[in-house]
MARBA-303420 format. One record per residue (C-alpha): x, y, z. Coordinates in nm, 2 decimals, always signed. Layout:
<sites>
{site {X; Y; Z}}
...
</sites>
This chain:
<sites>
{site {+0.00; +0.00; +0.00}}
{site {+0.13; +0.34; -0.10}}
{site {+0.05; +0.64; +0.12}}
{site {+0.11; +0.99; -0.01}}
{site {+0.07; +1.34; +0.12}}
{site {+0.01; +1.58; -0.16}}
{site {+0.04; +1.95; -0.08}}
{site {-0.21; +2.18; -0.25}}
{site {-0.08; +2.53; -0.30}}
{site {-0.33; +2.81; -0.31}}
{site {-0.21; +3.02; -0.60}}
{site {-0.32; +3.34; -0.77}}
{site {-0.28; +3.21; -1.13}}
{site {-0.28; +2.84; -1.19}}
{site {-0.15; +2.87; -1.54}}
{site {+0.14; +3.10; -1.44}}
{site {+0.23; +2.88; -1.14}}
{site {+0.22; +2.57; -1.36}}
{site {+0.45; +2.74; -1.61}}
{site {+0.70; +2.83; -1.33}}
{site {+0.72; +2.47; -1.22}}
{site {+0.73; +2.31; -1.56}}
{site {+0.96; +2.56; -1.73}}
{site {+1.19; +2.65; -1.45}}
{site {+1.20; +2.34; -1.23}}
{site {+1.13; +2.06; -1.48}}
{site {+0.81; +1.93; -1.33}}
{site {+0.56; +1.77; -1.56}}
{site {+0.20; +1.88; -1.56}}
{site {-0.02; +1.58; -1.50}}
{site {-0.35; +1.76; -1.58}}
{site {-0.54; +2.09; -1.56}}
{site {-0.90; +2.15; -1.47}}
{site {-1.06; +2.44; -1.66}}
{site {-1.24; +2.72; -1.50}}
{site {-1.44; +3.02; -1.63}}
{site {-1.13; +3.25; -1.64}}
{site {-0.85; +3.00; -1.69}}
{site {-0.75; +2.68; -1.52}}
{site {-0.88; +2.64; -1.16}}
{site {-0.65; +2.35; -1.07}}
{site {-0.35; +2.17; -1.19}}
{site {-0.15; +1.87; -1.07}}
{site {+0.23; +1.87; -1.13}}
{site {+0.50; +1.62; -1.05}}
{site {+0.88; +1.61; -1.04}}
{site {+0.87; +1.24; -1.02}}
{site {+0.60; +0.98; -0.93}}
{site {+0.65; +1.04; -0.55}}
{site {+0.67; +1.42; -0.57}}
{site {+0.33; +1.57; -0.66}}
{site {+0.20; +1.92; -0.59}}
{site {-0.15; +2.05; -0.66}}
{site {-0.20; +2.41; -0.77}}
{site {-0.54; +2.56; -0.68}}
{site {-0.71; +2.89; -0.74}}
{site {-0.87; +2.90; -0.39}}
{site {-0.89; +3.12; -0.09}}
{site {-0.60; +3.11; +0.15}}
{site {-0.46; +3.35; +0.42}}
{site {-0.20; +3.60; +0.31}}
{site {+0.09; +3.58; +0.27}}
{site {+0.06; +3.26; +0.09}}
{site {+0.33; +3.00; +0.16}}
{site {+0.42; +3.16; +0.49}}
{site {+0.57; +2.93; +0.75}}
{site {+0.60; +2.61; +0.54}}
{site {+0.90; +2.46; +0.37}}
{site {+0.82; +2.20; +0.10}}
{site {+1.11; +1.96; +0.05}}
{site {+1.09; +1.79; -0.29}}
{site {+1.34; +1.51; -0.36}}
{site {+1.47; +1.47; -0.71}}
{site {+1.48; +1.12; -0.87}}
{site {+1.77; +0.91; -0.74}}
{site {+1.95; +0.92; -1.08}}
{site {+1.94; +1.30; -1.09}}
{site {+2.27; +1.49; -1.07}}
{site {+2.15; +1.76; -0.83}}
{site {+2.44; +2.00; -0.91}}
{site {+2.36; +1.98; -1.29}}
{site {+1.99; +2.03; -1.21}}
{site {+2.07; +2.33; -0.99}}
{site {+2.27; +2.49; -1.28}}
{site {+1.99; +2.43; -1.52}}
{site {+1.73; +2.59; -1.28}}
{site {+1.96; +2.88; -1.22}}
{site {+2.04; +2.92; -1.59}}
{site {+1.67; +2.97; -1.66}}
{site {+1.68; +3.28; -1.45}}
{site {+1.50; +3.13; -1.16}}
{site {+1.56; +3.33; -0.84}}
{site {+1.75; +3.11; -0.60}}
{site {+1.65; +3.16; -0.23}}
{site {+1.92; +2.93; -0.09}}
{site {+2.23; +2.83; -0.29}}
{site {+2.32; +2.46; -0.32}}
{site {+2.49; +2.31; -0.02}}
{site {+2.53; +1.99; +0.18}}
{site {+2.31; +1.97; +0.49}}
{site {+2.41; +1.81; +0.82}}
{site {+2.13; +1.55; +0.78}}
{site {+2.29; +1.40; +0.46}}
{site {+2.10; +1.59; +0.18}}
{site {+2.24; +1.82; -0.08}}
{site {+1.98; +2.10; -0.13}}
{site {+1.89; +2.43; -0.28}}
{site {+1.57; +2.64; -0.26}}
{site {+1.36; +2.87; -0.46}}
{site {+1.04; +3.07; -0.40}}
{site {+0.76; +3.02; -0.64}}
{site {+0.54; +3.31; -0.77}}
{site {+0.31; +3.29; -0.47}}
{site {+0.59; +3.28; -0.21}}
{site {+0.61; +2.91; -0.14}}
{site {+0.96; +2.81; -0.03}}
{site {+1.05; +2.49; -0.22}}
{site {+1.37; +2.31; -0.12}}
{site {+1.50; +2.07; -0.39}}
{site {+1.69; +1.78; -0.23}}
{site {+1.89; +1.47; -0.29}}
{site {+2.01; +1.24; -0.02}}
{site {+2.39; +1.20; -0.07}}
{site {+2.48; +1.03; +0.26}}
{site {+2.27; +0.82; +0.50}}
{site {+2.30; +0.98; +0.84}}
{site {+2.16; +0.83; +1.16}}
{site {+1.95; +1.05; +1.39}}
{site {+2.24; +1.05; +1.64}}
{site {+2.49; +1.16; +1.37}}
{site {+2.25; +1.44; +1.25}}
{site {+2.21; +1.57; +1.61}}
{site {+2.59; +1.57; +1.67}}
{site {+2.65; +1.74; +1.33}}
{site {+2.39; +2.00; +1.39}}
{site {+2.53; +2.07; +1.74}}
{site {+2.86; +2.15; +1.57}}
</sites>
């Protein structure tokens, strides 16, 4: 049995948000639901386990505040090359690529609605004890 959690981002413009993810971050668009004034919902995915919904719905402002979305690239992805492609498309990088104490290599962007999306790849298996010790310095 596969259990998934799929975040649904409340966005101002589903089409513009979908373009950001597909053109800048290499997500694929799985489908769009039409509305009276453009799409009202879209489902995008970076890989089969990394899906995000984009919905034109009411949400408190500022959107995306207080939540970090960690999206893991496919295992075969060279995250440094991916970072360079994302950056080369003019995407504003919120956090440069770096190795994290918990064993991931990450970088982050903010999407058009202010959602902080951290793109990640595990490069080293780290136990909880090792992560705690590394974080402590």
